[in-house]
Backbone as CSV, one residue per row, in Angstrom:
resi,resn,N_x,N_y,N_z,CA_x,CA_y,CA_z,C_x,C_y,C_z
1,MET,177.704,56.374,24.088,176.913,57.192,24.488,175.430,57.157,24.249
2,LEU,175.317,56.405,23.422,173.811,55.874,23.316,173.314,54.965,24.544
3,PHE,174.082,54.805,25.094,173.769,53.732,26.516,173.864,54.513,27.576
4,LEU,174.604,55.728,27.483,174.140,56.913,28.545,172.874,57.704,28.440
5,LEU,172.595,57.811,27.193,170.897,58.652,26.803,170.007,57.537,27.528
6,CYS,170.516,56.211,27.382,169.053,55.551,27.525,169.047,54.940,28.818
7,ARG,170.111,55.236,29.500,169.825,54.881,31.175,169.827,56.097,31.620
8,ARG,169.836,57.265,31.104,168.969,58.525,31.667,167.687,58.501,31.632
9,GLY,167.090,57.991,30.402,165.740,57.999,29.756,165.215,57.168,30.983
10,ALA,165.609,56.115,31.225,165.010,54.992,32.141,164.988,55.456,33.579
11,LEU,165.976,56.383,33.961,165.587,57.017,35.267,164.805,57.957,35.296
12,LEU,164.706,58.850,34.156,163.462,60.163,34.112,161.865,59.474,33.841
13,LEU,161.930,58.481,33.024,160.453,58.024,32.776,159.645,57.796,34.172
14,PRO,160.291,56.999,35.124,159.299,57.304,36.424,159.158,58.267,36.802
15,LEU,159.938,59.326,36.685,160.176,60.454,37.639,158.625,61.407,36.766
16,VAL,158.612,61.156,35.460,157.580,61.943,35.159,156.076,61.259,35.119
17,LEU,156.350,59.574,35.192,154.824,59.050,35.635,154.763,59.133,36.712
18,PHE,155.252,59.840,37.890,154.858,59.876,39.092,154.484,61.179,39.574
19,SER,155.330,62.024,38.911,154.604,63.855,38.697,153.361,63.622,38.256
20,THR,152.983,63.014,37.008,151.692,63.178,36.218,150.831,62.540,37.206
21,ALA,150.959,61.432,37.922,150.137,60.911,39.118,149.776,61.807,40.212
22,ALA,150.826,62.809,40.907,150.744,63.466,41.602,150.055,64.720,41.387
23,TRP,150.262,64.843,40.053,149.389,66.283,39.666,148.194,65.954,39.456
24,ALA,147.408,64.910,38.941,146.248,64.166,38.909,145.653,64.175,40.204
25,GLU,146.349,63.596,41.210,145.865,63.831,42.609,145.538,65.004,42.944
26,GLY,146.329,65.785,42.788,146.599,67.455,42.915,145.184,67.883,42.696
27,GLU,145.250,67.614,41.234,143.777,68.182,40.577,142.585,67.602,41.129
28,GLY,142.571,66.971,41.608,141.176,65.916,42.310,140.698,66.476,43.550
29,ILE,142.166,66.957,44.644,141.846,67.881,45.412,141.348,69.070,45.685
30,TRP,141.717,69.643,44.558,141.283,71.242,44.286,139.719,70.992,43.718
31,SER,139.269,70.080,42.797,138.331,70.099,42.530,137.307,69.157,43.055
32,ALA,137.478,68.861,44.314,136.762,67.993,45.333,135.986,68.875,46.021
33,ASP,134.863,68.721,46.458,134.337,69.360,47.199,134.651,68.915,48.811
34,LEU,135.204,70.104,49.241,135.513,70.181,50.490,134.885,70.230,51.794
35,THR,134.240,69.209,52.178,132.861,69.161,53.251,133.834,68.429,54.552
36,PRO,133.182,68.725,55.730,133.648,68.175,57.014,133.873,66.314,56.815
37,GLN,132.861,66.073,55.931,133.052,64.271,55.735,134.457,64.197,54.984
38,TRP,134.728,65.136,53.910,135.949,64.766,53.224,137.073,65.045,53.653
39,LEU,136.766,66.128,54.675,138.045,66.157,55.520,138.721,65.188,56.216
40,ASP,137.250,64.740,57.022,137.799,63.742,57.992,138.331,62.299,57.303
41,ASP,138.251,61.993,55.939,138.424,60.800,55.368,139.707,60.792,54.916
42,HIS,140.118,62.362,54.306,141.058,62.174,53.771,142.554,63.079,54.510
43,VAL,142.287,63.939,55.688,142.937,64.708,55.969,143.047,64.166,57.804
44,ALA,144.011,63.872,58.383,144.509,63.534,59.600,144.633,65.051,60.338
45,VAL,143.452,64.813,61.192,143.344,66.107,62.246,143.874,65.517,63.612
46,THR,144.319,66.203,64.418,144.764,65.891,66.084,143.531,67.315,66.993
47,ARG,142.315,66.795,67.117,141.769,67.804,67.566,142.330,67.588,69.367
48,ARG,142.566,68.856,69.924,142.619,69.203,70.974,141.381,69.222,72.211
49,GLY,141.579,68.655,72.933,140.124,68.808,74.010,140.324,70.226,74.707
50,LYS,138.974,70.760,74.718,138.690,72.272,75.011,138.701,71.925,76.674
51,HIS,139.749,72.732,77.388,140.000,72.180,78.980,139.117,73.479,79.449
52,PRO,138.257,72.998,80.217,137.664,74.321,81.295,138.678,75.180,81.617
53,ARG,138.763,76.812,81.466,139.269,77.614,82.134,139.166,77.462,83.848
54,PRO,140.395,77.729,84.387,139.961,77.920,85.705,139.493,79.384,85.864
55,SER,138.171,79.340,87.028,137.777,80.723,87.447,137.937,80.944,88.606
56,PHE,138.482,82.159,88.702,138.585,82.814,90.245,137.615,83.970,90.566
57,SER,137.453,83.591,92.000,136.550,84.931,92.311,137.099,85.928,93.620
58,LEU,136.923,87.128,93.401,137.529,87.798,94.141,136.325,88.705,95.252
59,ASN,134.905,88.480,94.750,133.819,89.200,95.277,134.348,88.795,97.192
60,ARG,134.729,88.252,97.806,134.727,87.470,99.159,136.377,87.626,99.703
61,THR,137.101,88.000,99.065,138.467,88.205,99.359,138.691,89.719,100.157
62,GLN,139.019,89.655,101.577,139.354,90.621,102.021,140.687,91.017,102.451
63,VAL,140.985,92.337,102.400,142.475,92.693,102.909,142.329,94.090,103.698
64,TRP,142.750,94.513,105.008,142.440,95.188,105.554,143.308,95.664,106.496
65,ALA,143.402,96.922,106.852,144.579,97.301,107.850,143.502,98.968,108.586
66,ASN,143.925,98.694,110.050,143.421,100.144,110.491,144.412,100.401,111.417
67,GLY,144.715,102.040,111.224,145.551,102.520,112.383,146.812,102.385,111.969
68,MET,147.554,102.191,110.560,148.574,101.578,109.839,149.645,103.073,109.697
69,ALA,150.668,103.302,110.216,151.668,104.316,109.445,152.066,104.103,108.287
70,SER,152.178,105.528,107.749,152.838,105.276,106.256,154.122,104.802,106.025
71,GLY,154.939,104.779,107.172,156.337,104.217,107.143,156.534,102.867,107.328
72,SER,157.148,101.961,106.790,157.262,100.626,106.752,157.526,99.879,108.443
73,ALA,158.244,100.941,108.903,158.730,100.185,110.132,158.414,100.807,111.123
74,GLN,157.150,101.639,110.878,156.289,102.121,112.055,155.092,101.658,112.790
75,SER,155.009,100.581,111.786,153.141,100.084,111.924,153.308,99.218,113.723
76,PHE,154.403,98.287,114.122,154.036,97.335,115.222,155.427,97.758,115.938
77,ARG,155.848,99.132,116.080,156.781,99.596,116.989,155.786,99.189,118.532
78,PRO,156.968,99.612,119.377,156.106,99.566,120.909,155.228,100.453,121.154
79,GLY,155.532,101.508,120.697,154.276,102.606,121.078,153.008,102.590,120.312
80,ALA,153.081,101.734,119.241,152.116,101.839,118.468,150.426,101.289,118.889
81,THR,149.368,101.520,119.389,148.368,101.159,119.688,147.299,101.373,118.809
82,GLY,146.244,100.390,119.149,144.893,100.094,118.047,145.441,100.241,116.682
83,HIS,146.317,99.474,116.265,146.781,98.963,115.038,146.267,97.570,114.615
84,SER,146.102,97.278,113.650,145.674,95.882,113.355,146.149,95.668,111.407
85,LEU,146.128,94.248,111.441,146.336,94.037,109.781,145.550,92.709,109.805
86,GLY,145.328,92.582,108.706,144.186,91.143,108.633,143.908,90.808,107.238
87,ALA,143.754,89.253,106.832,143.139,88.927,105.467,142.326,87.936,105.448
88,LYS,141.404,87.866,104.515,140.527,86.581,104.578,140.594,86.370,103.196
89,LEU,140.391,84.864,103.059,140.101,84.175,101.681,138.927,83.170,101.676
90,GLN,138.576,83.028,100.252,137.801,81.956,100.085,138.019,80.743,99.612
91,PRO,138.547,79.504,100.042,139.225,78.626,99.607,138.419,77.798,98.804
92,LEU,136.963,77.497,99.069,136.209,77.217,98.137,135.388,77.787,97.342
93,HIS,135.442,77.903,95.720,134.988,78.796,95.016,133.303,78.733,95.151
94,ASP,132.431,77.338,95.370,131.598,77.421,95.431,131.017,77.226,96.813
95,TYR,131.499,77.793,97.696,130.813,77.558,99.213,131.165,79.056,99.828
96,ASN,130.337,79.371,100.421,130.443,80.860,101.144,131.557,80.375,102.474
97,PHE,132.575,80.151,102.590,133.120,79.568,103.662,134.731,80.352,103.480
98,LEU,135.244,81.144,104.850,136.021,82.092,104.446,137.119,81.505,105.673
99,VAL,138.327,81.627,105.838,139.440,81.457,106.737,140.391,82.630,106.638
100,GLY,141.031,83.334,107.695,141.943,84.254,107.600,142.648,84.665,108.780
101,THR,143.545,85.593,109.172,144.132,85.752,110.029,144.091,87.283,110.400
102,GLU,144.591,87.355,111.405,144.493,89.075,111.913,145.964,89.225,112.892
103,LEU,146.698,90.258,112.678,147.573,91.094,113.633,147.156,92.034,114.237
104,ILE,147.095,92.056,115.759,146.020,93.329,116.406,147.382,93.696,117.465
105,ARG,148.051,95.329,117.605,148.559,95.992,118.441,147.674,96.794,119.614
106,GLY,147.435,96.464,120.454,146.740,97.372,121.307,146.898,97.185,122.951
107,GLY,145.964,97.929,123.580,146.470,97.604,125.182,147.461,98.832,125.857
108,GLY,147.786,99.802,124.964,148.816,100.420,125.729,149.802,100.748,125.034
109,HIS,150.919,101.588,125.638,152.068,101.659,125.454,152.782,100.444,125.196
110,HIS,152.982,99.863,125.701,153.580,98.127,125.896,152.496,97.028,125.500
111,GLY,151.681,97.419,124.852,150.914,96.442,124.486,151.166,95.382,123.770
112,PRO,150.629,94.073,124.108,151.206,92.763,123.362,150.862,92.775,121.647
113,LEU,151.633,92.015,120.893,151.100,91.878,119.396,150.475,90.403,119.481
114,GLN,148.756,90.470,119.412,148.245,89.317,119.198,147.805,88.860,118.033
115,SER,148.112,87.393,117.753,147.625,87.096,116.713,146.392,86.027,116.627
116,LYS,145.619,86.287,115.726,144.216,85.248,115.278,144.062,84.922,114.331
117,ALA,143.379,83.577,114.225,142.942,82.703,113.321,141.314,82.752,113.203
118,THR,140.980,83.275,112.306,139.281,83.147,112.166,138.667,82.541,111.061
119,TRP,137.776,82.358,110.933,136.831,81.217,109.923,135.385,81.874,110.307
120,GLU,134.609,81.587,108.878,133.326,82.356,108.972,132.720,81.241,107.736
121,ALA,131.286,81.142,108.000,130.446,80.605,106.999,129.363,80.983,106.960
122,PHE,128.370,81.250,105.590,126.987,81.627,105.497,126.623,81.362,104.654
123,VAL,124.775,81.486,104.393,124.213,80.817,103.401,122.909,81.884,103.437
124,THR,122.262,82.034,102.491,121.387,83.031,102.236,120.342,82.344,101.136
125,ARG,119.071,82.405,101.431,118.075,81.708,100.501,116.979,83.203,100.630
126,ASP,116.776,83.170,99.121,115.279,83.973,98.928,114.137,83.067,98.293
127,TRP,112.964,83.657,99.301,111.802,83.004,98.880,110.901,84.051,98.252
128,GLU,110.577,83.626,96.498,109.828,84.334,96.021,108.499,84.119,96.197
129,SER,108.225,82.817,96.612,106.586,82.431,96.901,106.169,83.091,98.029
130,LEU,107.183,83.354,99.096,106.673,83.987,100.337,106.878,85.949,100.168
131,GLY,106.313,86.086,99.068,106.976,87.254,98.798,107.941,88.088,99.063
132,GLY,108.809,87.317,98.600,110.078,88.064,98.495,111.068,87.817,99.630
133,LEU,110.666,87.454,101.083,111.280,87.417,102.180,112.610,86.377,101.941
134,THR,113.480,86.641,102.639,115.043,86.656,102.605,115.318,85.541,103.812
135,PHE,116.174,84.750,103.770,116.644,84.126,105.204,118.098,83.616,105.170
136,GLY,118.611,83.870,106.402,120.205,83.884,106.146,120.699,82.949,107.646
137,LEU,121.738,82.317,107.547,122.162,81.641,108.507,123.870,81.743,108.670
138,SER,124.309,82.236,109.335,125.966,82.441,109.601,126.342,81.783,110.672
139,THR,127.832,81.734,110.781,128.234,81.405,112.079,129.945,81.855,111.704
140,ALA,130.675,82.277,112.892,131.960,82.767,112.586,132.687,82.363,113.758
141,GLY,133.745,82.433,113.988,134.602,81.882,115.251,136.420,82.133,114.658
142,LEU,137.141,82.344,116.100,137.956,82.579,115.977,139.160,81.829,117.341
143,ILE,140.299,81.669,116.757,141.500,81.257,117.903,142.295,82.093,118.222
144,ASP,142.507,82.697,119.341,143.563,83.788,119.735,144.593,82.826,120.253
145,VAL,146.141,82.974,119.557,146.893,82.026,119.252,147.652,82.506,120.768
146,THR,147.598,84.257,121.250,148.559,84.618,122.240,148.098,84.053,123.605
147,SER,146.546,83.987,123.831,146.135,83.697,124.949,145.365,82.233,124.406
148,HIS,145.553,81.809,123.749,144.660,80.488,123.775,143.150,80.278,123.907
149,GLY,142.854,81.569,123.392,141.120,81.456,123.555,140.519,81.059,122.215
150,TYR,139.210,80.641,122.745,138.395,80.347,121.700,136.989,80.955,121.750
151,ALA,136.346,81.291,120.077,134.955,81.904,120.556,134.424,81.505,119.319
152,GLN,132.660,81.451,119.282,132.315,80.843,118.492,130.711,81.781,118.410
153,SER,130.182,81.805,117.155,129.003,82.475,117.429,128.149,82.297,116.292
154,LEU,126.723,82.303,116.440,125.496,81.731,115.645,124.690,82.801,115.396
155,SER,124.418,82.973,114.233,123.118,84.232,114.282,122.019,83.487,112.798
156,GLY,121.315,84.561,112.877,120.464,84.078,111.853,119.787,85.581,111.374
157,SER,119.144,85.480,110.132,118.166,86.561,109.843,117.101,86.234,108.602
158,MET,116.345,87.039,109.111,114.865,87.106,108.376,114.863,88.467,107.731
159,GLY,114.713,88.827,106.698,114.429,89.976,105.327,112.906,90.214,104.991
160,ILE,112.212,91.215,105.463,110.854,91.063,105.035,111.013,92.775,103.929
161,PRO,110.820,92.444,102.668,110.942,93.960,102.052,109.597,94.665,102.474
162,LEU,110.409,96.052,102.036,108.997,96.953,102.585,108.847,97.776,101.038
163,ASP,107.729,98.144,100.901,107.207,98.900,99.407,107.122,100.155,99.666
164,LEU,108.385,100.729,100.059,108.276,102.346,100.362,108.440,103.352,98.926
165,PRO,107.962,104.207,99.046,108.190,105.049,97.686,109.432,105.711,97.773
166,LEU,110.506,105.106,97.533,111.840,105.654,97.606,112.549,105.300,96.098
167,GLN,112.684,106.043,95.427,113.395,106.136,93.958,114.732,105.482,94.312
168,SER,115.015,104.339,93.561,116.314,103.723,93.313,116.919,103.259,94.597
169,TRP,115.790,103.042,95.466,116.197,102.496,96.960,115.498,100.749,97.036
170,SER,116.125,100.115,97.759,115.533,99.028,98.046,115.639,98.772,99.576
171,THR,114.735,98.842,100.171,114.461,98.632,101.676,113.716,97.651,102.150
172,GLN,113.872,97.006,103.490,113.662,95.881,104.160,113.879,96.208,105.805
173,LEU,112.775,95.111,106.429,113.001,95.106,107.609,113.483,93.946,108.184
174,ARG,114.260,94.000,108.988,115.044,92.584,109.025,115.299,92.229,110.663
175,PHE,114.674,90.932,111.004,115.086,90.780,112.307,116.610,89.591,112.841
176,ALA,117.297,89.735,113.223,118.308,88.856,113.444,118.928,88.389,114.746
177,PRO,118.507,86.927,115.243,118.722,86.588,116.240,120.223,86.132,116.403
178,SER,120.694,86.242,117.789,122.164,85.581,117.667,122.751,84.844,119.274
179,VAL,123.583,84.072,118.531,123.757,83.352,119.897,125.399,83.356,119.905
180,SER,126.352,83.741,121.031,127.643,83.729,121.267,128.281,82.992,122.368
181,LEU,129.376,82.302,122.425,130.193,81.905,123.177,131.681,82.171,123.002
182,ASP,131.930,82.696,124.434,133.445,82.810,124.555,134.173,81.859,125.504
183,ALA,134.985,80.881,124.853,135.371,79.810,125.777,136.472,80.145,126.963
184,LEU,137.021,81.228,126.758,138.250,81.663,127.337,137.355,82.545,128.895
185,SER,136.456,83.318,128.891,135.601,83.923,129.656,134.864,82.776,130.157
186,GLY,133.988,82.309,129.515,132.870,81.357,130.215,131.613,82.252,129.755
187,ASP,131.863,83.291,128.733,130.593,84.053,128.802,129.589,83.305,127.275
188,PHE,128.447,83.245,128.076,127.317,82.791,126.789,125.913,83.761,126.852
189,SER,125.996,84.557,125.563,125.213,85.436,125.585,124.180,84.961,124.051
190,THR,123.008,85.721,124.624,122.373,85.899,123.293,121.469,87.125,123.105
191,GLY,120.887,87.365,121.762,120.406,88.850,121.630,119.739,88.742,120.022
192,LEU,119.084,90.054,120.106,118.014,90.025,118.898,118.269,91.496,118.459
193,LEU,118.173,91.487,117.362,118.593,93.084,116.662,117.311,93.191,115.627
194,SER,116.531,94.058,115.618,115.699,94.340,114.461,116.098,95.608,114.113
195,GLU,116.293,96.097,112.805,116.715,96.970,111.947,115.899,97.243,110.774
196,VAL,115.653,98.690,110.380,115.354,99.055,108.912,116.454,99.068,107.947
197,MET,116.453,98.732,106.732,117.561,98.678,106.069,117.371,99.432,104.631
198,GLY,118.190,100.334,104.293,117.619,100.812,102.709,119.390,100.586,101.863
199,GLN,119.337,100.195,100.576,120.227,100.106,99.540,120.274,100.759,98.588
200,ALA,121.259,101.541,98.241,121.149,102.249,96.843,122.535,101.794,96.096
201,LEU,121.658,101.571,94.769,123.252,101.409,93.809,123.901,102.776,93.003
202,LEU,124.794,103.526,93.278,125.061,104.548,92.945,125.822,104.412,91.472
203,SER,125.950,103.357,91.148,127.312,103.433,89.845,126.356,102.576,88.577
204,ALA,127.065,102.643,87.625,126.224,102.206,86.670,126.461,100.715,86.017
205,PRO,125.905,99.754,85.795,126.214,98.485,85.343,127.684,98.142,84.391
206,THR,128.218,99.333,83.643,129.005,99.303,82.837,130.217,99.994,83.765
207,ASP,129.842,100.566,84.768,131.269,101.105,85.497,132.298,100.098,85.790
208,ARG,133.397,100.380,85.936,134.666,99.739,86.299,134.435,99.254,87.807
209,PHE,133.863,100.230,88.654,133.861,100.007,90.211,132.221,100.015,90.554
210,LYS,131.838,99.256,91.442,130.370,99.124,91.868,130.378,100.020,93.327
211,SER,129.572,100.909,93.083,129.467,101.481,94.377,127.904,101.322,95.015
212,VAL,127.710,101.237,96.390,126.589,100.766,96.846,126.698,101.384,98.440
213,LEU,125.516,102.236,98.288,125.311,103.010,99.656,124.146,102.155,100.747
214,ASN,124.683,101.704,101.629,123.428,101.057,102.905,123.328,102.224,104.083
215,VAL,122.690,101.769,104.527,121.845,102.693,105.588,120.833,101.864,106.250
216,SER,121.128,101.874,107.655,120.228,101.107,108.500,120.465,101.730,110.276
217,LEU,118.969,101.402,110.491,118.359,101.837,111.616,118.233,100.967,112.502
218,GLY,118.354,100.537,113.489,118.287,99.215,114.332,118.075,99.697,115.782
219,TYR,117.355,98.381,116.247,117.127,98.529,117.904,117.688,97.012,118.056
220,GLY,118.763,96.825,119.333,119.075,95.558,119.995,118.510,95.176,121.290
221,LEU,118.515,93.921,121.518,117.694,93.452,122.695,118.750,92.194,123.230
222,ALA,119.084,92.367,124.598,119.707,91.218,125.045,119.378,91.171,126.705
223,PRO,119.286,89.838,127.239,118.733,89.580,128.509,119.619,90.290,129.389
224,SER,121.104,89.853,128.985,121.727,90.875,130.414,122.097,92.211,130.055
225,THR,121.659,93.022,129.088,122.266,94.439,129.011,121.084,95.043,128.830
226,ARG,121.387,96.514,128.710,120.007,97.342,128.457,119.985,97.513,126.834
227,PRO,118.944,97.952,126.459,118.570,97.983,124.951,119.316,98.949,124.150
228,VAL,119.830,98.875,123.006,120.784,99.760,122.455,120.022,99.893,121.065
229,ALA,120.469,101.367,120.997,119.886,101.667,119.407,121.427,101.603,118.454
230,SER,121.095,101.762,117.380,122.183,101.609,116.391,121.772,102.403,115.397
231,ALA,122.889,102.883,114.417,122.719,103.559,113.234,124.119,103.538,112.501
232,ARG,123.878,102.986,111.063,125.185,102.791,110.315,125.023,103.911,108.880
233,LEU,125.782,104.003,108.479,125.812,104.256,107.245,127.034,103.921,106.264
234,GLU,127.150,103.111,105.356,128.212,102.755,104.528,128.216,102.909,103.141
235,LEU,129.289,103.021,102.926,129.560,103.343,101.328,130.653,102.174,100.770
236,ARG,130.190,101.288,99.990,130.524,100.320,99.603,131.320,100.292,98.345
237,ILE,132.667,100.165,97.592,133.211,100.326,96.540,133.869,98.947,96.215
238,THR,133.459,98.176,95.191,134.492,96.712,95.023,134.374,96.992,93.460
239,PRO,135.420,96.260,92.748,135.525,96.055,91.436,134.426,95.652,90.814
240,ASN,133.814,95.770,89.905,132.830,95.395,88.668,133.228,94.323,88.129
241,LEU,133.068,92.906,88.964,133.910,91.961,88.218,132.866,90.955,87.224
């Protein structure tokens, strides 16, 4: 019996010593000054790298439909005319380059269904040192898959701000020369458009949707056609991203 008691005491002694040492170490932790340097020296921490979240822009993503019927099977029936469905997207986030496609039904009761691939690119610059002048350059093209046609256009613009006494309106005088080429018909044309443009913001900065009213009055000149006057009124509503 005495032998068993001695044996159990020999086993419990290391446990008591270990518990005492652990308590002393724990007491030291609670009494230590928990500084960032102490944590780096005594605590193993795995830091996860902060990966940048991907950003998406929907400002120039466009989807449109013209003359589409409400029924699902009525849009491109043989008797439908003047119907179109298209979309454009911006594949590169930091560049104003868009590609898209469009389906068109037109040309009479038995008009063919046309398919087009389109692209466009544009760049704009504001020159505050020149009194707020704006310059722009854009190009657009398309390939008609049905007739294997190709068209390309190039246009520029220069905007001169006008200091008119109109509350909440920004106005400018805009000149826009253009050049276009239709490879299928061999048509090459040039033109010049001059117009007065006004823009008013109808929504508040905190609204869910941004509402902009655009008004323009212009006059177009081309060597092969008569001068053409134009007027445009546009209300544009987009998500306020």
